[in-house]
N, C-alpha and C positions, 0 to 999 in steps of 0.2 A: 550481796548477790540477790538479784530479783528472782522471786519464785512465783509460780502460778498454782492455783488450787489443783490438787491431784498430780502435780509434777514430781518427779524424782529429784532429790537433791543429794549429790554425793557427799559422803562424810569427808571431813578434813583430813589432810595428809601431812601436816606440819611435823609431827613427831616422827612419822615414818620417813619422810624425806631427810630429816636430820640424822637418821640412822640407816640410810639406804643400803650401804655396803654390808653392814652387820645383818640386817633383815634379809638381804639377798643371800647371804651365806646360810642363814637358818632355813630359808625356803629351799635352797639347793639341798641342804642336808635332809630335809623331810620329803624330798621327792617332788617338789613343786618349783622348778627353776624359773618358771614364768607364771606369775599370778598377780592379779590386781589386788592390792591391799590398801586399807585406809588406817587411820588412827584408831578405828573401832574394831579392826580385825583381830581375831583371837586364834590361838592354836587349835581350839576345838572346831573352828570353821573348816579345818582340813582333815577331820576324822569322821568316819561314818559309823563305826561300831567299836566294840571293845578290842577286837583283833587289830583294827587300824590304830587304836590308841597304843597298844603294846608295840606295834611296829614303829610308831613315831618315837616312843620312849627309847627303843633300841637304836634308832638312827641318830637321835640326839646324843646318846651315850657314846656312840662311835665317833661322831664329829666333834663333840665338845668335852668328852671325858667326864660328864656329869649325869646324874639321874634326874629326870623330870619328876616333879611332885604332882599330885592330883590338882592342886590349885594352879599349877602352871598352865593348864589347859583353859583356865578362866582369865588369865592375864591378857592384856592387849599385847600384840607382838612386840611393840616398841618397849613395853615394860619387861617383857620376857628376855629380850636380847640384853638389856641392862642387867637383869638378874643373873643371866648365864655368865656374864663377865665377872660378877662378884662371887659367884658360887665356887667353893673349893673343888679342885679337880680330884677325881678318884685315883 
């Protein structure tokens, strides 16, 4: 991809595209059914404060039956959906 000085270059989306359905389900669960995400997008990108974080934890618990861990907010979304599939259900 050709770039020019000072131009914006979008992040890659290979991992997101490979998991589009699962990431779509996660986005729907957290209240963002329409969002542009890339391979660099993280759950923390959708949180403004501690209250918002608690709300996302609850939404994911209801949708997936698992509890988010603090480090989950630092994972890339594509990593998080993989992790949520492996995590035991409550």
